[in-house]
PDB file with SEQRES, HELIX, SHEET and CRYST1 records, atoms N, CA, C and O in Angstrom:
SEQRES   1 A   88  MET VAL ARG VAL LEU ARG HIS LYS ALA GLY GLN GLY SER          
SEQRES   2 A   88  ALA PHE THR ARG LYS TYR ARG VAL HIS ARG LEU VAL TYR          
SEQRES   3 A   88  THR GLN ALA PHE GLN ASN ILE GLY ASP ALA ILE ALA ARG          
SEQRES   4 A   88  GLU THR GLN ILE LYS GLY TRP ALA ARG ASP LYS LYS LEU          
SEQRES   5 A   88  THR LEU ILE ARG LEU HIS ASN PRO THR TRP GLU ASP LEU          
SEQRES   6 A   88  ALA GLU GLY TRP GLY GLU PRO VAL PRO MET GLN PHE LYS          
SEQRES   7 A   88  GLY LYS ALA GLY SER SER ARG TRP SER GLU                      
HELIX    1 AA1 VAL A    2  LYS A    8  1                                   7    
HELIX    2 AA2 ALA A   14  TYR A   19  1                                   6    
HELIX    3 AA3 ILE A   33  LYS A   44  1                                  12    
HELIX    4 AA4 ARG A   48  HIS A   58  1                                  11    
CRYST1    1.000    1.000    1.000  90.00  90.00  90.00 P 1           1          
ATOM      1  N   MET A   1      79.000  77.284  91.458  1.00  0.00           N  
ATOM      2  CA  MET A   1      77.504  77.104  91.329  1.00  0.00           C  
ATOM      3  C   MET A   1      77.174  75.677  91.816  1.00  0.00           C  
ATOM      4  O   MET A   1      76.191  75.494  92.535  1.00  0.00           O  
ATOM      5  N   VAL A   2      77.932  74.724  91.459  1.00  0.00           N  
ATOM      6  CA  VAL A   2      77.539  73.335  91.958  1.00  0.00           C  
ATOM      7  C   VAL A   2      77.567  73.284  93.420  1.00  0.00           C  
ATOM      8  O   VAL A   2      76.717  72.633  94.026  1.00  0.00           O  
ATOM      9  N   ARG A   3      78.476  73.919  94.016  1.00  0.00           N  
ATOM     10  CA  ARG A   3      78.568  73.920  95.537  1.00  0.00           C  
ATOM     11  C   ARG A   3      77.474  74.566  96.123  1.00  0.00           C  
ATOM     12  O   ARG A   3      77.010  74.063  97.146  1.00  0.00           O  
ATOM     13  N   VAL A   4      76.916  75.705  95.617  1.00  0.00           N  
ATOM     14  CA  VAL A   4      75.767  76.301  96.126  1.00  0.00           C  
ATOM     15  C   VAL A   4      74.578  75.402  96.025  1.00  0.00           C  
ATOM     16  O   VAL A   4      73.839  75.263  97.000  1.00  0.00           O  
ATOM     17  N   LEU A   5      74.346  74.754  94.837  1.00  0.00           N  
ATOM     18  CA  LEU A   5      73.281  73.842  94.620  1.00  0.00           C  
ATOM     19  C   LEU A   5      73.172  72.750  95.528  1.00  0.00           C  
ATOM     20  O   LEU A   5      72.065  72.349  95.888  1.00  0.00           O  
ATOM     21  N   ARG A   6      74.376  72.171  95.978  1.00  0.00           N  
ATOM     22  CA  ARG A   6      74.524  71.084  96.742  1.00  0.00           C  
ATOM     23  C   ARG A   6      74.000  71.490  98.151  1.00  0.00           C  
ATOM     24  O   ARG A   6      73.180  70.829  98.788  1.00  0.00           O  
ATOM     25  N   HIS A   7      74.566  72.649  98.559  1.00  0.00           N  
ATOM     26  CA  HIS A   7      74.012  73.219  99.845  1.00  0.00           C  
ATOM     27  C   HIS A   7      72.470  73.404  99.859  1.00  0.00           C  
ATOM     28  O   HIS A   7      71.792  73.010 100.808  1.00  0.00           O  
ATOM     29  N   LYS A   8      71.966  73.993  98.814  1.00  0.00           N  
ATOM     30  CA  LYS A   8      70.518  74.141  98.851  1.00  0.00           C  
ATOM     31  C   LYS A   8      69.702  72.850  98.863  1.00  0.00           C  
ATOM     32  O   LYS A   8      68.567  72.794  99.337  1.00  0.00           O  
ATOM     33  N   ALA A   9      70.340  71.823  98.319  1.00  0.00           N  
ATOM     34  CA  ALA A   9      69.722  70.487  98.277  1.00  0.00           C  
ATOM     35  C   ALA A   9      70.016  69.692  99.613  1.00  0.00           C  
ATOM     36  O   ALA A   9      69.608  68.535  99.717  1.00  0.00           O  
ATOM     37  N   GLY A  10      70.692  70.277 100.596  1.00  0.00           N  
ATOM     38  CA  GLY A  10      70.946  69.634 101.793  1.00  0.00           C  
ATOM     39  C   GLY A  10      72.153  68.707 101.696  1.00  0.00           C  
ATOM     40  O   GLY A  10      72.372  67.898 102.598  1.00  0.00           O  
ATOM     41  N   GLN A  11      72.891  68.796 100.694  1.00  0.00           N  
ATOM     42  CA  GLN A  11      74.077  67.893 100.474  1.00  0.00           C  
ATOM     43  C   GLN A  11      75.394  68.477 100.619  1.00  0.00           C  
ATOM     44  O   GLN A  11      76.395  68.051 100.043  1.00  0.00           O  
ATOM     45  N   GLY A  12      75.356  69.565 101.486  1.00  0.00           N  
ATOM     46  CA  GLY A  12      76.665  70.217 101.721  1.00  0.00           C  
ATOM     47  C   GLY A  12      77.434  69.680 102.806  1.00  0.00           C  
ATOM     48  O   GLY A  12      77.288  68.490 103.087  1.00  0.00           O  
ATOM     49  N   SER A  13      78.235  70.397 103.455  1.00  0.00           N  
ATOM     50  CA  SER A  13      78.976  69.864 104.611  1.00  0.00           C  
ATOM     51  C   SER A  13      78.171  69.491 105.884  1.00  0.00           C  
ATOM     52  O   SER A  13      76.989  69.826 105.959  1.00  0.00           O  
ATOM     53  N   ALA A  14      78.715  68.875 106.784  1.00  0.00           N  
ATOM     54  CA  ALA A  14      77.837  68.610 108.071  1.00  0.00           C  
ATOM     55  C   ALA A  14      77.370  69.934 108.632  1.00  0.00           C  
ATOM     56  O   ALA A  14      76.198  70.023 108.996  1.00  0.00           O  
ATOM     57  N   PHE A  15      78.206  70.997 108.736  1.00  0.00           N  
ATOM     58  CA  PHE A  15      77.727  72.228 109.265  1.00  0.00           C  
ATOM     59  C   PHE A  15      76.482  72.807 108.550  1.00  0.00           C  
ATOM     60  O   PHE A  15      75.520  73.216 109.200  1.00  0.00           O  
ATOM     61  N   THR A  16      76.524  72.834 107.099  1.00  0.00           N  
ATOM     62  CA  THR A  16      75.377  73.332 106.456  1.00  0.00           C  
ATOM     63  C   THR A  16      74.170  72.392 106.580  1.00  0.00           C  
ATOM     64  O   THR A  16      73.046  72.894 106.558  1.00  0.00           O  
ATOM     65  N   ARG A  17      74.311  71.123 106.704  1.00  0.00           N  
ATOM     66  CA  ARG A  17      73.138  70.344 107.027  1.00  0.00           C  
ATOM     67  C   ARG A  17      72.609  70.504 108.397  1.00  0.00           C  
ATOM     68  O   ARG A  17      71.389  70.501 108.561  1.00  0.00           O  
ATOM     69  N   LYS A  18      73.433  70.646 109.417  1.00  0.00           N  
ATOM     70  CA  LYS A  18      72.970  70.814 110.733  1.00  0.00           C  
ATOM     71  C   LYS A  18      72.227  72.048 111.021  1.00  0.00           C  
ATOM     72  O   LYS A  18      71.174  72.099 111.656  1.00  0.00           O  
ATOM     73  N   TYR A  19      72.945  73.174 110.435  1.00  0.00           N  
ATOM     74  CA  TYR A  19      72.255  74.485 110.643  1.00  0.00           C  
ATOM     75  C   TYR A  19      71.354  74.975 109.461  1.00  0.00           C  
ATOM     76  O   TYR A  19      70.881  76.111 109.430  1.00  0.00           O  
ATOM     77  N   ARG A  20      71.150  74.014 108.472  1.00  0.00           N  
ATOM     78  CA  ARG A  20      70.244  74.346 107.437  1.00  0.00           C  
ATOM     79  C   ARG A  20      70.651  75.598 106.650  1.00  0.00           C  
ATOM     80  O   ARG A  20      69.827  76.437 106.286  1.00  0.00           O  
ATOM     81  N   VAL A  21      71.879  75.673 106.424  1.00  0.00           N  
ATOM     82  CA  VAL A  21      72.486  76.865 105.651  1.00  0.00           C  
ATOM     83  C   VAL A  21      72.112  76.608 104.101  1.00  0.00           C  
ATOM     84  O   VAL A  21      72.498  75.650 103.432  1.00  0.00           O  
ATOM     85  N   HIS A  22      71.333  77.594 103.697  1.00  0.00           N  
ATOM     86  CA  HIS A  22      70.895  77.395 102.122  1.00  0.00           C  
ATOM     87  C   HIS A  22      70.782  78.758 101.447  1.00  0.00           C  
ATOM     88  O   HIS A  22      70.232  78.849 100.349  1.00  0.00           O  
ATOM     89  N   ARG A  23      71.283  79.810 102.067  1.00  0.00           N  
ATOM     90  CA  ARG A  23      71.140  81.145 101.155  1.00  0.00           C  
ATOM     91  C   ARG A  23      72.553  81.721 101.010  1.00  0.00           C  
ATOM     92  O   ARG A  23      73.412  81.722 101.891  1.00  0.00           O  
ATOM     93  N   LEU A  24      72.664  82.210  99.772  1.00  0.00           N  
ATOM     94  CA  LEU A  24      74.018  82.825  99.353  1.00  0.00           C  
ATOM     95  C   LEU A  24      73.841  84.239  99.592  1.00  0.00           C  
ATOM     96  O   LEU A  24      73.058  84.846  98.861  1.00  0.00           O  
ATOM     97  N   VAL A  25      74.462  84.858 100.523  1.00  0.00           N  
ATOM     98  CA  VAL A  25      74.355  86.252 100.918  1.00  0.00           C  
ATOM     99  C   VAL A  25      75.503  87.120 100.486  1.00  0.00           C  
ATOM    100  O   VAL A  25      75.424  88.349 100.473  1.00  0.00           O  
ATOM    101  N   TYR A  26      76.640  86.403 100.111  1.00  0.00           N  
ATOM    102  CA  TYR A  26      77.878  87.074  99.698  1.00  0.00           C  
ATOM    103  C   TYR A  26      78.589  86.242  98.705  1.00  0.00           C  
ATOM    104  O   TYR A  26      78.701  85.023  98.833  1.00  0.00           O  
ATOM    105  N   THR A  27      79.058  86.903  97.734  1.00  0.00           N  
ATOM    106  CA  THR A  27      79.891  86.183  96.613  1.00  0.00           C  
ATOM    107  C   THR A  27      80.936  87.127  96.148  1.00  0.00           C  
ATOM    108  O   THR A  27      80.773  88.338  96.296  1.00  0.00           O  
ATOM    109  N   GLN A  28      81.986  86.644  95.601  1.00  0.00           N  
ATOM    110  CA  GLN A  28      83.033  87.433  95.103  1.00  0.00           C  
ATOM    111  C   GLN A  28      83.672  86.576  93.786  1.00  0.00           C  
ATOM    112  O   GLN A  28      83.842  85.361  93.878  1.00  0.00           O  
ATOM    113  N   ALA A  29      83.957  87.211  92.740  1.00  0.00           N  
ATOM    114  CA  ALA A  29      84.437  86.365  91.682  1.00  0.00           C  
ATOM    115  C   ALA A  29      86.021  86.647  91.466  1.00  0.00           C  
ATOM    116  O   ALA A  29      86.569  87.721  91.714  1.00  0.00           O  
ATOM    117  N   PHE A  30      86.594  85.592  91.006  1.00  0.00           N  
ATOM    118  CA  PHE A  30      88.097  85.561  90.909  1.00  0.00           C  
ATOM    119  C   PHE A  30      88.341  84.792  89.558  1.00  0.00           C  
ATOM    120  O   PHE A  30      87.644  83.857  89.165  1.00  0.00           O  
ATOM    121  N   GLN A  31      89.450  85.328  88.892  1.00  0.00           N  
ATOM    122  CA  GLN A  31      89.963  84.632  87.681  1.00  0.00           C  
ATOM    123  C   GLN A  31      90.729  83.527  88.017  1.00  0.00           C  
ATOM    124  O   GLN A  31      90.778  82.607  87.201  1.00  0.00           O  
ATOM    125  N   ASN A  32      91.391  83.432  89.154  1.00  0.00           N  
ATOM    126  CA  ASN A  32      92.342  82.430  89.625  1.00  0.00           C  
ATOM    127  C   ASN A  32      91.830  81.701  90.793  1.00  0.00           C  
ATOM    128  O   ASN A  32      91.582  82.335  91.818  1.00  0.00           O  
ATOM    129  N   ILE A  33      91.633  80.331  90.736  1.00  0.00           N  
ATOM    130  CA  ILE A  33      91.192  79.564  91.828  1.00  0.00           C  
ATOM    131  C   ILE A  33      92.010  79.756  93.119  1.00  0.00           C  
ATOM    132  O   ILE A  33      91.412  79.728  94.194  1.00  0.00           O  
ATOM    133  N   GLY A  34      93.279  79.939  93.079  1.00  0.00           N  
ATOM    134  CA  GLY A  34      94.136  80.103  94.094  1.00  0.00           C  
ATOM    135  C   GLY A  34      93.905  81.377  94.869  1.00  0.00           C  
ATOM    136  O   GLY A  34      94.084  81.394  96.087  1.00  0.00           O  
ATOM    137  N   ASP A  35      93.500  82.475  94.178  1.00  0.00           N  
ATOM    138  CA  ASP A  35      93.128  83.624  94.775  1.00  0.00           C  
ATOM    139  C   ASP A  35      91.814  83.478  95.501  1.00  0.00           C  
ATOM    140  O   ASP A  35      91.653  83.990  96.609  1.00  0.00           O  
ATOM    141  N   ALA A  36      90.839  82.761  94.870  1.00  0.00           N  
ATOM    142  CA  ALA A  36      89.606  82.561  95.553  1.00  0.00           C  
ATOM    143  C   ALA A  36      89.694  81.735  96.789  1.00  0.00           C  
ATOM    144  O   ALA A  36      88.981  82.032  97.747  1.00  0.00           O  
ATOM    145  N   ILE A  37      90.477  80.764  96.845  1.00  0.00           N  
ATOM    146  CA  ILE A  37      90.790  79.929  97.997  1.00  0.00           C  
ATOM    147  C   ILE A  37      91.469  80.732  99.206  1.00  0.00           C  
ATOM    148  O   ILE A  37      91.126  80.561 100.376  1.00  0.00           O  
ATOM    149  N   ALA A  38      92.406  81.570  98.826  1.00  0.00           N  
ATOM    150  CA  ALA A  38      93.102  82.407  99.698  1.00  0.00           C  
ATOM    151  C   ALA A  38      92.086  83.380 100.312  1.00  0.00           C  
ATOM    152  O   ALA A  38      92.143  83.645 101.513  1.00  0.00           O  
ATOM    153  N   ARG A  39      91.186  83.898  99.533  1.00  0.00           N  
ATOM    154  CA  ARG A  39      90.157  84.940 100.089  1.00  0.00           C  
ATOM    155  C   ARG A  39      89.313  84.231 101.064  1.00  0.00           C  
ATOM    156  O   ARG A  39      89.155  84.685 102.197  1.00  0.00           O  
ATOM    157  N   GLU A  40      88.718  83.038 100.635  1.00  0.00           N  
ATOM    158  CA  GLU A  40      87.797  82.086 101.393  1.00  0.00           C  
ATOM    159  C   GLU A  40      88.486  81.911 102.810  1.00  0.00           C  
ATOM    160  O   GLU A  40      87.891  82.125 103.866  1.00  0.00           O  
ATOM    161  N   THR A  41      89.755  81.514 102.722  1.00  0.00           N  
ATOM    162  CA  THR A  41      90.560  81.167 103.975  1.00  0.00           C  
ATOM    163  C   THR A  41      90.613  82.441 104.835  1.00  0.00           C  
ATOM    164  O   THR A  41      90.380  82.388 106.042  1.00  0.00           O  
ATOM    165  N   GLN A  42      90.933  83.629 104.181  1.00  0.00           N  
ATOM    166  CA  GLN A  42      91.007  84.877 104.961  1.00  0.00           C  
ATOM    167  C   GLN A  42      89.789  85.222 105.660  1.00  0.00           C  
ATOM    168  O   GLN A  42      89.814  85.595 106.833  1.00  0.00           O  
ATOM    169  N   ILE A  43      88.617  85.102 104.918  1.00  0.00           N  
ATOM    170  CA  ILE A  43      87.327  85.427 105.510  1.00  0.00           C  
ATOM    171  C   ILE A  43      86.990  84.519 106.538  1.00  0.00           C  
ATOM    172  O   ILE A  43      86.473  84.968 107.560  1.00  0.00           O  
ATOM    173  N   LYS A  44      87.238  83.125 106.403  1.00  0.00           N  
ATOM    174  CA  LYS A  44      86.910  82.240 107.507  1.00  0.00           C  
ATOM    175  C   LYS A  44      87.718  82.531 108.782  1.00  0.00           C  
ATOM    176  O   LYS A  44      87.298  82.141 109.871  1.00  0.00           O  
ATOM    177  N   GLY A  45      88.812  83.174 108.670  1.00  0.00           N  
ATOM    178  CA  GLY A  45      89.576  83.486 109.885  1.00  0.00           C  
ATOM    179  C   GLY A  45      89.156  84.719 110.586  1.00  0.00           C  
ATOM    180  O   GLY A  45      89.676  85.017 111.661  1.00  0.00           O  
ATOM    181  N   TRP A  46      88.186  85.498 110.002  1.00  0.00           N  
ATOM    182  CA  TRP A  46      87.690  86.638 110.563  1.00  0.00           C  
ATOM    183  C   TRP A  46      86.701  86.303 111.789  1.00  0.00           C  
ATOM    184  O   TRP A  46      86.128  85.217 111.876  1.00  0.00           O  
ATOM    185  N   ALA A  47      86.570  87.248 112.644  1.00  0.00           N  
ATOM    186  CA  ALA A  47      85.469  87.209 113.713  1.00  0.00           C  
ATOM    187  C   ALA A  47      84.206  87.422 112.979  1.00  0.00           C  
ATOM    188  O   ALA A  47      84.131  88.026 111.909  1.00  0.00           O  
ATOM    189  N   ARG A  48      83.071  86.809 113.710  1.00  0.00           N  
ATOM    190  CA  ARG A  48      81.767  86.905 113.153  1.00  0.00           C  
ATOM    191  C   ARG A  48      81.343  88.260 112.813  1.00  0.00           C  
ATOM    192  O   ARG A  48      80.815  88.487 111.725  1.00  0.00           O  
ATOM    193  N   ASP A  49      81.568  89.287 113.789  1.00  0.00           N  
ATOM    194  CA  ASP A  49      81.197  90.766 113.429  1.00  0.00           C  
ATOM    195  C   ASP A  49      81.730  91.178 112.090  1.00  0.00           C  
ATOM    196  O   ASP A  49      81.008  91.757 111.278  1.00  0.00           O  
ATOM    197  N   LYS A  50      83.013  90.879 111.845  1.00  0.00           N  
ATOM    198  CA  LYS A  50      83.684  91.379 110.738  1.00  0.00           C  
ATOM    199  C   LYS A  50      82.974  90.734 109.454  1.00  0.00           C  
ATOM    200  O   LYS A  50      82.800  91.417 108.444  1.00  0.00           O  
ATOM    201  N   LYS A  51      82.590  89.460 109.523  1.00  0.00           N  
ATOM    202  CA  LYS A  51      81.875  88.823 108.435  1.00  0.00           C  
ATOM    203  C   LYS A  51      80.566  89.512 108.141  1.00  0.00           C  
ATOM    204  O   LYS A  51      80.224  89.828 107.001  1.00  0.00           O  
ATOM    205  N   LEU A  52      79.839  89.732 109.247  1.00  0.00           N  
ATOM    206  CA  LEU A  52      78.457  90.296 109.112  1.00  0.00           C  
ATOM    207  C   LEU A  52      78.544  91.694 108.524  1.00  0.00           C  
ATOM    208  O   LEU A  52      77.705  92.088 107.715  1.00  0.00           O  
ATOM    209  N   THR A  53      79.585  92.458 108.943  1.00  0.00           N  
ATOM    210  CA  THR A  53      79.708  93.790 108.275  1.00  0.00           C  
ATOM    211  C   THR A  53      80.017  93.780 106.777  1.00  0.00           C  
ATOM    212  O   THR A  53      79.568  94.643 106.022  1.00  0.00           O  
ATOM    213  N   LEU A  54      80.823  92.747 106.360  1.00  0.00           N  
ATOM    214  CA  LEU A  54      81.059  92.499 104.994  1.00  0.00           C  
ATOM    215  C   LEU A  54      79.810  92.162 104.264  1.00  0.00           C  
ATOM    216  O   LEU A  54      79.664  92.683 103.159  1.00  0.00           O  
ATOM    217  N   ILE A  55      78.871  91.353 104.726  1.00  0.00           N  
ATOM    218  CA  ILE A  55      77.595  91.107 104.076  1.00  0.00           C  
ATOM    219  C   ILE A  55      76.763  92.291 104.079  1.00  0.00           C  
ATOM    220  O   ILE A  55      76.126  92.564 103.062  1.00  0.00           O  
ATOM    221  N   ARG A  56      76.692  93.060 105.156  1.00  0.00           N  
ATOM    222  CA  ARG A  56      75.854  94.161 105.176  1.00  0.00           C  
ATOM    223  C   ARG A  56      76.284  95.275 104.268  1.00  0.00           C  
ATOM    224  O   ARG A  56      75.462  96.071 103.814  1.00  0.00           O  
ATOM    225  N   LEU A  57      77.613  95.340 103.989  1.00  0.00           N  
ATOM    226  CA  LEU A  57      78.017  96.354 103.047  1.00  0.00           C  
ATOM    227  C   LEU A  57      77.634  96.050 101.583  1.00  0.00           C  
ATOM    228  O   LEU A  57      77.313  96.949 100.805  1.00  0.00           O  
ATOM    229  N   HIS A  58      77.682  94.741 101.238  1.00  0.00           N  
ATOM    230  CA  HIS A  58      77.408  94.258  99.888  1.00  0.00           C  
ATOM    231  C   HIS A  58      76.012  93.824  99.578  1.00  0.00           C  
ATOM    232  O   HIS A  58      75.554  93.847  98.436  1.00  0.00           O  
ATOM    233  N   ASN A  59      75.325  93.412 100.676  1.00  0.00           N  
ATOM    234  CA  ASN A  59      73.975  92.912 100.568  1.00  0.00           C  
ATOM    235  C   ASN A  59      73.019  93.221 101.766  1.00  0.00           C  
ATOM    236  O   ASN A  59      72.546  92.307 102.443  1.00  0.00           O  
ATOM    237  N   PRO A  60      72.757  94.514 102.001  1.00  0.00           N  
ATOM    238  CA  PRO A  60      72.128  94.991 103.328  1.00  0.00           C  
ATOM    239  C   PRO A  60      70.797  94.237 103.492  1.00  0.00           C  
ATOM    240  O   PRO A  60      70.436  94.016 104.648  1.00  0.00           O  
ATOM    241  N   THR A  61      70.092  93.855 102.567  1.00  0.00           N  
ATOM    242  CA  THR A  61      68.775  93.182 102.663  1.00  0.00           C  
ATOM    243  C   THR A  61      68.876  91.630 102.901  1.00  0.00           C  
ATOM    244  O   THR A  61      67.899  90.950 103.214  1.00  0.00           O  
ATOM    245  N   TRP A  62      70.250  91.088 102.710  1.00  0.00           N  
ATOM    246  CA  TRP A  62      70.390  89.723 102.930  1.00  0.00           C  
ATOM    247  C   TRP A  62      69.600  88.902 101.832  1.00  0.00           C  
ATOM    248  O   TRP A  62      69.116  87.796 102.076  1.00  0.00           O  
ATOM    249  N   GLU A  63      69.516  89.472 100.717  1.00  0.00           N  
ATOM    250  CA  GLU A  63      68.776  88.791  99.517  1.00  0.00           C  
ATOM    251  C   GLU A  63      69.616  87.521  99.262  1.00  0.00           C  
ATOM    252  O   GLU A  63      70.836  87.513  99.424  1.00  0.00           O  
ATOM    253  N   ASP A  64      68.877  86.406  98.837  1.00  0.00           N  
ATOM    254  CA  ASP A  64      69.568  85.246  98.504  1.00  0.00           C  
ATOM    255  C   ASP A  64      70.094  85.353  97.050  1.00  0.00           C  
ATOM    256  O   ASP A  64      69.294  85.318  96.115  1.00  0.00           O  
ATOM    257  N   LEU A  65      71.382  85.480  96.851  1.00  0.00           N  
ATOM    258  CA  LEU A  65      71.949  85.841  95.619  1.00  0.00           C  
ATOM    259  C   LEU A  65      71.865  84.636  94.619  1.00  0.00           C  
ATOM    260  O   LEU A  65      72.136  84.750  93.423  1.00  0.00           O  
ATOM    261  N   ALA A  66      71.464  83.467  95.219  1.00  0.00           N  
ATOM    262  CA  ALA A  66      71.351  82.369  94.255  1.00  0.00           C  
ATOM    263  C   ALA A  66      69.913  81.873  94.134  1.00  0.00           C  
ATOM    264  O   ALA A  66      69.676  80.697  93.857  1.00  0.00           O  
ATOM    265  N   GLU A  67      68.985  82.747  94.336  1.00  0.00           N  
ATOM    266  CA  GLU A  67      67.533  82.510  94.221  1.00  0.00           C  
ATOM    267  C   GLU A  67      67.271  81.969  92.896  1.00  0.00           C  
ATOM    268  O   GLU A  67      67.693  82.611  91.934  1.00  0.00           O  
ATOM    269  N   GLY A  68      66.621  80.857  92.699  1.00  0.00           N  
ATOM    270  CA  GLY A  68      66.276  80.349  91.386  1.00  0.00           C  
ATOM    271  C   GLY A  68      67.372  79.615  90.631  1.00  0.00           C  
ATOM    272  O   GLY A  68      67.180  79.154  89.506  1.00  0.00           O  
ATOM    273  N   TRP A  69      68.492  79.522  91.260  1.00  0.00           N  
ATOM    274  CA  TRP A  69      69.551  78.827  90.568  1.00  0.00           C  
ATOM    275  C   TRP A  69      69.065  77.268  90.667  1.00  0.00           C  
ATOM    276  O   TRP A  69      68.558  76.795  91.684  1.00  0.00           O  
ATOM    277  N   GLY A  70      69.284  76.574  89.514  1.00  0.00           N  
ATOM    278  CA  GLY A  70      68.968  75.271  89.488  1.00  0.00           C  
ATOM    279  C   GLY A  70      67.503  74.975  88.974  1.00  0.00           C  
ATOM    280  O   GLY A  70      67.186  73.843  88.607  1.00  0.00           O  
ATOM    281  N   GLU A  71      66.725  75.918  88.964  1.00  0.00           N  
ATOM    282  CA  GLU A  71      65.325  75.731  88.457  1.00  0.00           C  
ATOM    283  C   GLU A  71      65.261  75.627  86.963  1.00  0.00           C  
ATOM    284  O   GLU A  71      66.114  76.231  86.312  1.00  0.00           O  
ATOM    285  N   PRO A  72      64.368  74.946  86.370  1.00  0.00           N  
ATOM    286  CA  PRO A  72      64.251  74.885  84.899  1.00  0.00           C  
ATOM    287  C   PRO A  72      63.955  76.337  84.379  1.00  0.00           C  
ATOM    288  O   PRO A  72      63.237  77.144  84.970  1.00  0.00           O  
ATOM    289  N   VAL A  73      64.607  76.557  83.194  1.00  0.00           N  
ATOM    290  CA  VAL A  73      64.365  77.746  82.522  1.00  0.00           C  
ATOM    291  C   VAL A  73      63.721  77.473  81.177  1.00  0.00           C  
ATOM    292  O   VAL A  73      64.204  76.673  80.376  1.00  0.00           O  
ATOM    293  N   PRO A  74      62.567  78.198  80.949  1.00  0.00           N  
ATOM    294  CA  PRO A  74      61.932  77.892  79.675  1.00  0.00           C  
ATOM    295  C   PRO A  74      62.630  78.407  78.516  1.00  0.00           C  
ATOM    296  O   PRO A  74      63.274  79.454  78.583  1.00  0.00           O  
ATOM    297  N   MET A  75      62.532  77.714  77.445  1.00  0.00           N  
ATOM    298  CA  MET A  75      63.293  78.068  76.238  1.00  0.00           C  
ATOM    299  C   MET A  75      62.535  79.287  75.611  1.00  0.00           C  
ATOM    300  O   MET A  75      61.310  79.379  75.679  1.00  0.00           O  
ATOM    301  N   GLN A  76      63.252  80.129  75.057  1.00  0.00           N  
ATOM    302  CA  GLN A  76      62.700  81.351  74.400  1.00  0.00           C  
ATOM    303  C   GLN A  76      63.237  81.555  73.022  1.00  0.00           C  
ATOM    304  O   GLN A  76      64.446  81.469  72.810  1.00  0.00           O  
ATOM    305  N   PHE A  77      62.370  81.824  72.073  1.00  0.00           N  
ATOM    306  CA  PHE A  77      62.900  81.973  70.692  1.00  0.00           C  
ATOM    307  C   PHE A  77      62.651  83.291  70.287  1.00  0.00           C  
ATOM    308  O   PHE A  77      61.572  83.809  70.573  1.00  0.00           O  
ATOM    309  N   LYS A  78      63.618  83.982  69.574  1.00  0.00           N  
ATOM    310  CA  LYS A  78      63.453  85.211  68.957  1.00  0.00           C  
ATOM    311  C   LYS A  78      63.486  85.206  67.523  1.00  0.00           C  
ATOM    312  O   LYS A  78      64.156  84.382  66.900  1.00  0.00           O  
ATOM    313  N   GLY A  79      62.793  86.090  66.975  1.00  0.00           N  
ATOM    314  CA  GLY A  79      62.751  86.109  65.475  1.00  0.00           C  
ATOM    315  C   GLY A  79      61.366  86.323  65.006  1.00  0.00           C  
ATOM    316  O   GLY A  79      60.444  86.397  65.817  1.00  0.00           O  
ATOM    317  N   LYS A  80      61.190  86.421  63.805  1.00  0.00           N  
ATOM    318  CA  LYS A  80      59.826  86.627  63.137  1.00  0.00           C  
ATOM    319  C   LYS A  80      58.979  85.300  63.194  1.00  0.00           C  
ATOM    320  O   LYS A  80      59.519  84.209  63.017  1.00  0.00           O  
ATOM    321  N   ALA A  81      57.758  85.418  63.423  1.00  0.00           N  
ATOM    322  CA  ALA A  81      56.832  84.396  63.513  1.00  0.00           C  
ATOM    323  C   ALA A  81      56.745  83.630  62.094  1.00  0.00           C  
ATOM    324  O   ALA A  81      56.581  84.253  61.045  1.00  0.00           O  
ATOM    325  N   GLY A  82      56.856  82.381  62.144  1.00  0.00           N  
ATOM    326  CA  GLY A  82      56.861  81.579  60.812  1.00  0.00           C  
ATOM    327  C   GLY A  82      58.208  81.461  60.127  1.00  0.00           C  
ATOM    328  O   GLY A  82      58.379  80.726  59.155  1.00  0.00           O  
ATOM    329  N   SER A  83      59.137  82.194  60.654  1.00  0.00           N  
ATOM    330  CA  SER A  83      60.436  82.075  59.817  1.00  0.00           C  
ATOM    331  C   SER A  83      61.329  81.103  60.554  1.00  0.00           C  
ATOM    332  O   SER A  83      61.149  80.832  61.741  1.00  0.00           O  
ATOM    333  N   SER A  84      62.273  80.598  59.835  1.00  0.00           N  
ATOM    334  CA  SER A  84      63.155  79.609  60.338  1.00  0.00           C  
ATOM    335  C   SER A  84      64.501  79.749  59.694  1.00  0.00           C  
ATOM    336  O   SER A  84      64.607  79.894  58.476  1.00  0.00           O  
ATOM    337  N   ARG A  85      65.436  79.711  60.430  1.00  0.00           N  
ATOM    338  CA  ARG A  85      66.882  79.885  59.884  1.00  0.00           C  
ATOM    339  C   ARG A  85      67.261  78.632  59.167  1.00  0.00           C  
ATOM    340  O   ARG A  85      68.241  78.622  58.421  1.00  0.00           O  
ATOM    341  N   TRP A  86      66.444  77.461  59.384  1.00  0.00           N  
ATOM    342  CA  TRP A  86      66.891  76.236  58.763  1.00  0.00           C  
ATOM    343  C   TRP A  86      66.090  76.011  57.422  1.00  0.00           C  
ATOM    344  O   TRP A  86      66.257  75.008  56.727  1.00  0.00           O  
ATOM    345  N   SER A  87      65.199  77.036  57.112  1.00  0.00           N  
ATOM    346  CA  SER A  87      64.438  76.802  55.877  1.00  0.00           C  
ATOM    347  C   SER A  87      65.259  77.113  54.635  1.00  0.00           C  
ATOM    348  O   SER A  87      66.278  77.797  54.731  1.00  0.00           O  
ATOM    349  N   GLU A  88      64.873  76.665  53.560  1.00  0.00           N  
ATOM    350  CA  GLU A  88      65.594  77.005  52.245  1.00  0.00           C  
ATOM    351  C   GLU A  88      64.956  78.060  51.546  1.00  0.00           C  
ATOM    352  O   GLU A  88      65.411  78.453  50.472  1.00  0.00           O  
TER     353      GLU A  88                                                      
END                                                                             
């Protein structure tokens, strides 16, 4: 998440700053960081067409999957009006 926010703020790599890359269009979750790094390395080695096909399969509208990340979230309280779990 931090990496995506840095890219959105223009603080990513020279490539992301130069080409103003700021949308997350594909993501994959891993339990093990080694597996994640291996997958990233594998995808980086692919031809552009293969990468585009991967994105189109999982996100055909190219929606920004990180839309709203880093924005303030208002606090929400649930429960009965006037009740407090701290009252005696």
